[in-house]
Short mmCIF file of the C-alpha atoms (twelve columns), coordinates in Angstrom:
data_MODEL
# 
_entry.id   MODEL 
# 
loop_
_atom_site.group_PDB 
_atom_site.id 
_atom_site.type_symbol 
_atom_site.label_atom_id 
_atom_site.label_alt_id 
_atom_site.label_comp_id 
_atom_site.label_asym_id 
_atom_site.label_seq_id 
_atom_site.Cartn_x 
_atom_site.Cartn_y 
_atom_site.Cartn_z 
_atom_site.pdbx_PDB_model_num 
ATOM 1   C CA . MET A 1   51.235 190.731 -12.035 1 
ATOM 2   C CA . ASN A 2   52.816 188.289 -9.603  1 
ATOM 3   C CA . ASN A 3   52.016 184.564 -9.665  1 
ATOM 4   C CA . LYS A 4   50.051 184.589 -6.386  1 
ATOM 5   C CA . ILE A 5   47.696 187.311 -7.621  1 
ATOM 6   C CA . GLU A 6   47.390 185.689 -11.047 1 
ATOM 7   C CA . GLN A 7   46.599 182.357 -9.375  1 
ATOM 8   C CA . GLY A 8   43.944 184.057 -7.218  1 
ATOM 9   C CA . ILE A 9   42.323 185.574 -10.304 1 
ATOM 10  C CA . GLN A 10  42.353 182.219 -12.079 1 
ATOM 11  C CA . GLU A 11  40.786 180.523 -9.033  1 
ATOM 12  C CA . PHE A 12  38.103 183.221 -8.870  1 
ATOM 13  C CA . ILE A 13  37.211 182.720 -12.543 1 
ATOM 14  C CA . LYS A 14  37.258 178.926 -12.139 1 
ATOM 15  C CA . ASP A 15  34.833 179.271 -9.202  1 
ATOM 16  C CA . LEU A 16  32.523 181.288 -11.424 1 
ATOM 17  C CA . ILE A 17  32.459 178.780 -14.255 1 
ATOM 18  C CA . LYS A 18  32.647 175.577 -12.191 1 
ATOM 19  C CA . GLU A 19  29.592 173.379 -12.702 1 
ATOM 20  C CA . ASN A 20  27.921 175.862 -15.086 1 
ATOM 21  C CA . LYS A 21  27.591 178.544 -12.426 1 
ATOM 22  C CA . VAL A 22  28.058 181.393 -14.883 1 
ATOM 23  C CA . PRO A 23  24.575 182.897 -15.070 1 
ATOM 24  C CA . THR A 24  22.858 184.249 -18.110 1 
ATOM 25  C CA . ILE A 25  19.671 186.219 -18.352 1 
ATOM 26  C CA . ASP A 26  18.065 183.841 -20.840 1 
ATOM 27  C CA . SER A 27  14.621 183.251 -19.356 1 
ATOM 28  C CA . THR A 28  14.330 179.878 -21.098 1 
ATOM 29  C CA . GLU A 29  17.428 178.528 -19.370 1 
ATOM 30  C CA . ASP A 30  16.830 176.234 -16.409 1 
ATOM 31  C CA . ARG A 31  19.167 177.552 -13.719 1 
ATOM 32  C CA . SER A 32  19.979 175.048 -11.026 1 
ATOM 33  C CA . PHE A 33  21.014 177.722 -8.556  1 
ATOM 34  C CA . SER A 34  19.761 181.001 -7.195  1 
ATOM 35  C CA . PRO A 35  22.201 183.672 -8.377  1 
ATOM 36  C CA . ASP A 36  21.727 185.865 -5.330  1 
ATOM 37  C CA . THR A 37  22.953 183.057 -3.061  1 
ATOM 38  C CA . GLU A 38  26.227 182.675 -4.947  1 
ATOM 39  C CA . VAL A 39  29.073 184.698 -3.479  1 
ATOM 40  C CA . GLU A 40  30.950 184.623 -6.772  1 
ATOM 41  C CA . PHE A 41  28.005 185.940 -8.771  1 
ATOM 42  C CA . ASN A 42  27.333 188.793 -6.358  1 
ATOM 43  C CA . SER A 43  31.037 189.586 -6.161  1 
ATOM 44  C CA . LEU A 44  31.272 189.812 -9.944  1 
ATOM 45  C CA . ARG A 45  28.322 192.228 -9.961  1 
ATOM 46  C CA . ILE A 46  30.044 194.368 -7.324  1 
ATOM 47  C CA . LEU A 47  33.229 194.456 -9.406  1 
ATOM 48  C CA . ALA A 48  31.190 195.606 -12.415 1 
ATOM 49  C CA . LEU A 49  29.437 198.201 -10.265 1 
ATOM 50  C CA . LEU A 50  32.737 199.634 -9.063  1 
ATOM 51  C CA . GLU A 51  34.427 199.573 -12.457 1 
ATOM 52  C CA . TYR A 52  31.589 201.074 -14.491 1 
ATOM 53  C CA . SER A 53  29.623 203.199 -11.979 1 
ATOM 54  C CA . GLY A 54  32.397 204.385 -9.705  1 
ATOM 55  C CA . VAL A 55  34.714 207.334 -10.062 1 
ATOM 56  C CA . ASN A 56  37.973 205.777 -11.233 1 
ATOM 57  C CA . GLY A 57  36.641 202.428 -9.982  1 
ATOM 58  C CA . LYS A 58  35.773 203.748 -6.522  1 
ATOM 59  C CA . ILE A 59  32.511 204.386 -4.670  1 
ATOM 60  C CA . ASP A 60  32.818 206.469 -1.489  1 
ATOM 61  C CA . SER A 61  29.185 206.427 -0.466  1 
ATOM 62  C CA . LYS A 62  27.292 203.611 1.213   1 
ATOM 63  C CA . LEU A 63  24.037 205.086 -0.086  1 
ATOM 64  C CA . LYS A 64  25.287 205.304 -3.674  1 
ATOM 65  C CA . PHE A 65  26.758 201.790 -3.542  1 
ATOM 66  C CA . ALA A 66  23.521 200.278 -2.212  1 
ATOM 67  C CA . PHE A 67  21.228 202.345 -4.469  1 
ATOM 68  C CA . PHE A 68  23.181 201.524 -7.631  1 
ATOM 69  C CA . ASP A 69  23.317 197.835 -6.710  1 
ATOM 70  C CA . PHE A 70  19.592 197.857 -5.947  1 
ATOM 71  C CA . LEU A 71  18.879 199.233 -9.425  1 
ATOM 72  C CA . ILE A 72  21.167 196.704 -11.117 1 
ATOM 73  C CA . ARG A 73  19.579 193.814 -9.194  1 
ATOM 74  C CA . PHE A 74  16.004 194.985 -9.779  1 
ATOM 75  C CA . PRO A 75  15.779 195.822 -13.496 1 
ATOM 76  C CA . ILE A 76  12.145 196.912 -13.276 1 
ATOM 77  C CA . CYS A 77  13.220 199.714 -10.924 1 
ATOM 78  C CA . LEU A 78  16.159 200.587 -13.169 1 
ATOM 79  C CA . LYS A 79  13.837 200.761 -16.176 1 
ATOM 80  C CA . TYR A 80  11.626 203.186 -14.246 1 
ATOM 81  C CA . ILE A 81  14.631 205.446 -13.504 1 
ATOM 82  C CA . LEU A 82  15.881 205.255 -17.086 1 
ATOM 83  C CA . ASP A 83  12.419 206.140 -18.437 1 
ATOM 84  C CA . LYS A 84  12.218 209.131 -16.059 1 
ATOM 85  C CA . ASN A 85  15.588 210.348 -17.379 1 
ATOM 86  C CA . GLN A 86  14.892 209.679 -21.084 1 
ATOM 87  C CA . GLU A 87  17.513 206.917 -21.196 1 
ATOM 88  C CA . SER A 88  17.005 203.364 -22.352 1 
ATOM 89  C CA . THR A 89  18.559 199.939 -22.642 1 
ATOM 90  C CA . ASN A 90  17.285 196.491 -23.531 1 
ATOM 91  C CA . PHE A 91  15.589 194.340 -20.924 1 
ATOM 92  C CA . GLU A 92  14.411 190.756 -21.151 1 
ATOM 93  C CA . GLN A 93  10.732 190.392 -20.253 1 
ATOM 94  C CA . SER A 94  11.659 187.980 -17.450 1 
ATOM 95  C CA . GLU A 95  13.849 190.679 -15.872 1 
ATOM 96  C CA . LEU A 96  10.874 192.984 -15.587 1 
ATOM 97  C CA . THR A 97  8.580  190.459 -13.957 1 
ATOM 98  C CA . SER A 98  10.711 188.752 -11.341 1 
ATOM 99  C CA . ILE A 99  12.772 189.667 -8.319  1 
ATOM 100 C CA . ASP A 100 15.233 187.108 -6.983  1 
ATOM 101 C CA . LYS A 101 15.806 188.397 -3.481  1 
ATOM 102 C CA . LYS A 102 14.531 191.184 -1.286  1 
ATOM 103 C CA . MET A 103 16.980 193.616 0.156   1 
ATOM 104 C CA . VAL A 104 16.352 194.996 3.620   1 
ATOM 105 C CA . ARG A 105 15.739 198.589 4.543   1 
ATOM 106 C CA . HIS A 106 18.774 200.045 6.284   1 
ATOM 107 C CA . ILE A 107 18.311 203.527 7.729   1 
ATOM 108 C CA . SER A 108 17.164 205.261 4.537   1 
ATOM 109 C CA . SER A 109 18.043 202.941 1.676   1 
ATOM 110 C CA . ALA A 110 18.244 199.329 0.553   1 
ATOM 111 C CA . TRP A 111 20.973 197.155 1.965   1 
ATOM 112 C CA . ASP A 112 21.891 193.543 1.408   1 
ATOM 113 C CA . PRO A 113 22.975 192.040 4.742   1 
ATOM 114 C CA . ASP A 114 25.630 190.084 2.824   1 
ATOM 115 C CA . TYR A 115 27.404 193.115 1.301   1 
ATOM 116 C CA . TYR A 116 30.242 192.984 3.796   1 
ATOM 117 C CA . ASN A 117 30.666 189.247 3.091   1 
ATOM 118 C CA . TYR A 118 30.931 189.891 -0.651  1 
ATOM 119 C CA . ILE A 119 33.319 192.777 -0.115  1 
ATOM 120 C CA . ALA A 120 35.436 190.671 2.282   1 
ATOM 121 C CA . PHE A 121 35.507 187.891 -0.326  1 
ATOM 122 C CA . LEU A 122 36.794 190.379 -2.927  1 
ATOM 123 C CA . ASP A 123 39.212 192.025 -0.488  1 
ATOM 124 C CA . SER A 124 40.688 188.661 0.537   1 
ATOM 125 C CA . ARG A 125 41.525 188.045 -3.116  1 
ATOM 126 C CA . ASN A 126 43.013 191.533 -3.573  1 
ATOM 127 C CA . LEU A 127 40.257 192.480 -6.031  1 
ATOM 128 C CA . VAL A 128 39.101 195.536 -4.048  1 
ATOM 129 C CA . ASN A 129 40.557 197.947 -1.519  1 
ATOM 130 C CA . THR A 130 38.339 199.078 1.325   1 
ATOM 131 C CA . ASP A 131 38.257 201.865 3.882   1 
ATOM 132 C CA . PHE A 132 35.566 201.562 6.523   1 
ATOM 133 C CA . GLU A 133 37.422 203.417 9.286   1 
ATOM 134 C CA . ASN A 134 36.175 206.934 8.546   1 
ATOM 135 C CA . LYS A 135 33.659 206.306 5.783   1 
ATOM 136 C CA . PHE A 136 32.372 203.661 3.406   1 
ATOM 137 C CA . SER A 137 34.826 203.349 0.529   1 
ATOM 138 C CA . VAL A 138 35.341 200.454 -1.880  1 
ATOM 139 C CA . GLU A 139 37.698 200.610 -4.855  1 
ATOM 140 C CA . ILE A 140 38.412 198.014 -7.518  1 
ATOM 141 C CA . THR A 141 42.088 197.038 -7.785  1 
ATOM 142 C CA . SER A 142 44.034 196.409 -10.966 1 
ATOM 143 C CA . GLU A 143 43.503 192.683 -10.323 1 
ATOM 144 C CA . GLY A 144 39.742 193.276 -10.079 1 
ATOM 145 C CA . LYS A 145 39.868 195.220 -13.333 1 
ATOM 146 C CA . GLU A 146 41.607 192.234 -14.947 1 
ATOM 147 C CA . ILE A 147 38.703 189.993 -13.900 1 
ATOM 148 C CA . ILE A 148 36.170 192.361 -15.459 1 
ATOM 149 C CA . LYS A 149 38.274 192.853 -18.580 1 
ATOM 150 C CA . ASN A 150 38.835 189.125 -19.183 1 
ATOM 151 C CA . PHE A 151 35.473 187.734 -18.118 1 
ATOM 152 C CA . GLU A 152 32.872 187.461 -20.853 1 
ATOM 153 C CA . SER A 153 29.210 186.728 -20.266 1 
ATOM 154 C CA . GLU A 154 25.894 188.084 -21.411 1 
ATOM 155 C CA . ILE A 155 25.029 189.329 -17.962 1 
ATOM 156 C CA . LEU A 156 28.325 191.184 -17.526 1 
ATOM 157 C CA . ILE A 157 27.726 192.995 -20.813 1 
ATOM 158 C CA . LYS A 158 24.283 194.072 -19.556 1 
ATOM 159 C CA . TRP A 159 25.649 195.110 -16.155 1 
ATOM 160 C CA . LYS A 160 28.354 197.180 -17.854 1 
ATOM 161 C CA . GLU A 161 25.843 199.077 -19.985 1 
ATOM 162 C CA . ARG A 162 23.461 199.598 -17.073 1 
ATOM 163 C CA . CYS A 163 26.197 200.716 -14.682 1 
ATOM 164 C CA . LYS A 164 27.380 203.286 -17.220 1 
ATOM 165 C CA . LEU A 165 23.834 204.639 -17.507 1 
ATOM 166 C CA . LEU A 166 23.575 204.896 -13.710 1 
ATOM 167 C CA . LYS A 167 26.866 206.752 -13.602 1 
ATOM 168 C CA . LYS A 168 25.608 209.133 -16.274 1 
ATOM 169 C CA . ILE A 169 22.390 209.864 -14.366 1 
ATOM 170 C CA . TYR A 170 23.540 209.753 -10.727 1 
ATOM 171 C CA . GLY A 171 27.335 209.431 -10.718 1 
ATOM 172 C CA . SER A 172 28.062 213.006 -9.687  1 
ATOM 173 C CA . LYS A 173 25.059 213.367 -7.379  1 
ATOM 174 C CA . SER A 174 25.406 213.886 -3.642  1 
ATOM 175 C CA . ASP A 175 23.895 211.566 -1.053  1 
ATOM 176 C CA . GLN A 176 21.224 214.184 -0.377  1 
ATOM 177 C CA . ILE A 177 20.117 214.172 -4.012  1 
ATOM 178 C CA . LEU A 178 20.214 210.360 -4.127  1 
ATOM 179 C CA . GLN A 179 18.118 210.172 -0.961  1 
ATOM 180 C CA . LYS A 180 15.603 212.555 -2.477  1 
ATOM 181 C CA . ALA A 181 15.398 210.349 -5.597  1 
ATOM 182 C CA . ILE A 182 14.922 207.241 -3.448  1 
ATOM 183 C CA . ASN A 183 12.155 208.913 -1.447  1 
ATOM 184 C CA . GLU A 184 10.494 210.284 -4.571  1 
ATOM 185 C CA . HIS A 185 10.647 207.191 -6.741  1 
ATOM 186 C CA . PHE A 186 10.827 204.203 -4.428  1 
ATOM 187 C CA . ALA A 187 8.819  204.920 -1.307  1 
ATOM 188 C CA . PHE A 188 6.540  202.031 -2.377  1 
ATOM 189 C CA . THR A 189 9.303  199.410 -2.702  1 
ATOM 190 C CA . VAL A 190 11.554 197.452 -0.376  1 
ATOM 191 C CA . ILE A 191 13.820 200.455 0.015   1 
# 
């Protein structure tokens, strides 16, 4: 890895840990920031999503990207999907009773208006490759994989496990099947 890329990775990690900005899911911890307003936090989640839910670190579907991220960000909805598919993981009680930020409805699924900002942030640091010319495609780079591999936090461990479960349940599903699942299970929510 060249020095410029290595320096970019180090700066990214320093941004994450500067001033105790590395979030945890401990409900007793007094967080002095809102995680969904932190570009670094959201970018780290997107890297985890790509690495552990994507096919070889790549997601080629806007619907799948947004749906998977929605489920990671809203654990109560993820728990519902896992229960429906006889899968399980551990959730903190606080995760199942709070929602940090509402996503907006975009055509037929959830969409965070800041996705392109997060992706641009990652792309500018050579942590993802994008293709928006013909389709929606985001792929984690080897530098992005280094971030995920070397970054340790409680929340990243949970995201990793949850992303792998999403991949197991929906990873090979088409957009049509995902849309049907969204309509069937989440017609009552923000998506």
